[in-house]
C-alpha positions as CSV (number, residue, x, y, z in Angstrom):
1,M,-16.2,-28.7,11.4
2,G,-14.5,-25.8,9.3
3,L,-12.8,-24.0,7.2
4,S,-9.4,-25.1,7.8
5,F,-6.2,-23.4,7.6
6,S,-3.6,-25.2,4.8
7,T,-7.7,-24.5,2.4
8,L,-7.9,-20.9,3.2
9,C,-4.2,-20.5,2.8
10,I,-4.3,-22.8,-1.0
11,T,-7.4,-21.6,-1.8
12,H,-6.4,-17.5,-1.3
13,G,-2.7,-19.0,-2.3
14,I,-5.2,-19.8,-6.4
15,I,-6.6,-16.9,-7.0
16,D,-3.4,-15.0,-6.1
17,F,-1.6,-17.2,-8.8
18,L,-4.4,-17.1,-11.0
19,T,-4.1,-12.9,-10.7
20,G,-0.8,-12.2,-11.1
21,I,-1.0,-15.5,-14.0
22,S,-3.8,-12.9,-16.2
23,I,-1.2,-9.7,-15.8
24,L,1.8,-11.1,-17.1
25,S,0.1,-13.0,-19.8
26,N,-2.3,-10.8,-21.5
27,F,-2.4,-7.0,-19.3
28,E,-4.1,-4.8,-22.1
29,G,-6.7,-7.5,-22.9
30,A,-7.7,-8.2,-19.1
31,A,-7.3,-3.9,-18.9
32,T,-10.1,-3.5,-21.3
33,F,-12.2,-6.9,-19.7
34,I,-11.8,-4.3,-16.4
35,H,-12.3,-1.4,-17.2
36,G,-13.7,-1.2,-20.9
37,K,-12.2,-0.5,-23.7
38,E,-12.1,3.4,-23.0
39,Y,-10.2,3.8,-19.3
40,A,-8.2,0.9,-20.6
41,D,-6.6,3.2,-23.3
42,L,-5.6,5.8,-20.6
43,L,-5.0,3.4,-18.0
44,L,-2.0,2.1,-20.8
45,G,-0.5,5.3,-21.3
46,S,-0.5,7.7,-24.4
47,T,3.3,7.9,-24.5
48,P,6.1,5.3,-25.3
49,H,7.5,6.4,-21.8
50,D,4.4,6.0,-20.0
51,Q,3.5,2.5,-21.0
52,L,6.7,0.9,-20.5
53,S,6.7,2.3,-16.7
54,I,2.9,1.3,-17.1
55,R,3.7,-2.4,-17.8
56,T,6.9,-2.8,-15.7
57,S,4.6,-1.8,-13.0
58,E,2.0,-4.1,-13.7
59,T,4.7,-7.4,-14.3
60,L,5.9,-6.3,-11.1
61,V,2.9,-6.9,-9.5
62,G,2.3,-10.3,-11.1
63,I,5.4,-11.0,-9.6
64,L,4.2,-10.0,-6.7
65,L,0.7,-12.1,-6.4
66,L,2.5,-15.8,-7.9
67,D,5.4,-15.0,-4.7
68,I,2.5,-14.2,-2.8
69,A,0.9,-17.6,-3.8
70,L,3.7,-19.5,-3.1
71,I,4.1,-17.5,-0.1
72,L,0.7,-19.0,1.1
73,G,1.7,-22.3,-0.2
74,I,4.0,-22.5,1.9
75,I,1.9,-21.2,5.2
76,S,-0.5,-23.5,4.0
77,T,1.4,-26.5,6.1
78,V,2.0,-24.4,9.2
79,K,0.3,-26.8,12.5
80,D,0.8,-23.5,15.2
81,S,-2.5,-22.7,16.5
82,T,-1.0,-19.5,17.3
83,F,0.5,-18.6,14.3
84,Q,-2.4,-19.1,12.4
85,K,-4.3,-16.8,14.3
86,R,-1.9,-14.2,14.3
87,F,-1.3,-14.7,10.1
88,C,-5.3,-14.6,10.2
89,Y,-5.6,-11.0,12.0
90,T,-2.3,-9.7,9.7
91,A,-4.2,-10.8,6.3
92,L,-7.0,-8.9,7.7
93,I,-5.7,-5.9,8.4
94,T,-3.6,-6.1,5.3
95,H,-7.2,-6.5,3.4
96,G,-8.5,-3.4,5.8
97,L,-5.3,-1.1,3.8
98,M,-6.4,-1.6,1.0
99,I,-9.7,-0.9,1.1
100,N,-8.7,2.3,3.0
101,W,-6.1,2.7,0.1
102,R,-8.6,2.4,-2.5
103,Y,-11.4,4.7,-0.9
104,F,-9.1,7.1,0.0
105,Y,-6.5,7.4,-3.3
106,A,-7.3,5.1,-5.8
107,S,-11.3,6.6,-5.9
108,K,-9.8,9.8,-7.5
109,V,-8.2,9.1,-10.4
110,P,-11.0,9.1,-13.1
111,A,-9.6,6.3,-15.6
112,L,-10.3,3.6,-11.7
113,A,-13.1,5.6,-9.9
114,N,-15.5,3.4,-11.3
115,D,-13.8,0.2,-10.4
116,W,-13.1,1.0,-6.1
117,K,-16.2,0.1,-4.6
118,N,-15.9,-3.5,-6.5
119,Q,-12.8,-4.0,-5.5
120,C,-13.4,-3.3,-2.2
121,V,-16.3,-5.7,-2.2
122,G,-13.8,-7.9,-3.3
123,D,-11.5,-7.1,-0.5
124,I,-14.2,-7.3,2.3
125,I,-15.4,-11.5,0.6
126,M,-11.5,-12.2,0.9
127,G,-10.9,-10.2,4.6
128,S,-14.0,-12.3,5.1
129,S,-12.6,-15.7,4.9
130,W,-9.8,-15.0,7.0
131,L,-12.3,-13.6,9.6
132,Y,-14.8,-16.6,9.6
133,Y,-11.5,-18.9,10.0
134,L,-10.6,-17.0,13.1
135,Y,-14.6,-16.7,14.4
136,N,-14.3,-20.7,14.0
137,M,-11.0,-21.1,15.9
138,K,-12.4,-20.0,18.6
139,N,-15.3,-22.5,18.6
């Protein structure tokens, strides 16, 4: 017996929810933990206007992750196998696009240059869970 679509969606939703909450609750601490003190200071901005813009952007990212978690929770109840299959393909494409974005853009930002490889590995792992479900769906 393979992984169920509902379990997969709920698991991804929990990961998105926890990430969104951590971004919203303590962005500065999360940036320091992920990037280290030196790069976190660069990412947080040097002027009050930059800091406000970056904080606003990160708040929107956190809210988006919470919304994605909610949508995944709703989608987890869908029983139509055709929809599930298409949703998995869409999720795979999304993770692939994220990997491309990290490679072509994030790797060029000096403050993010150390992290993009690890984030790509995370995207590969998250994407492979959808691929695993699709493989088990066919068997």
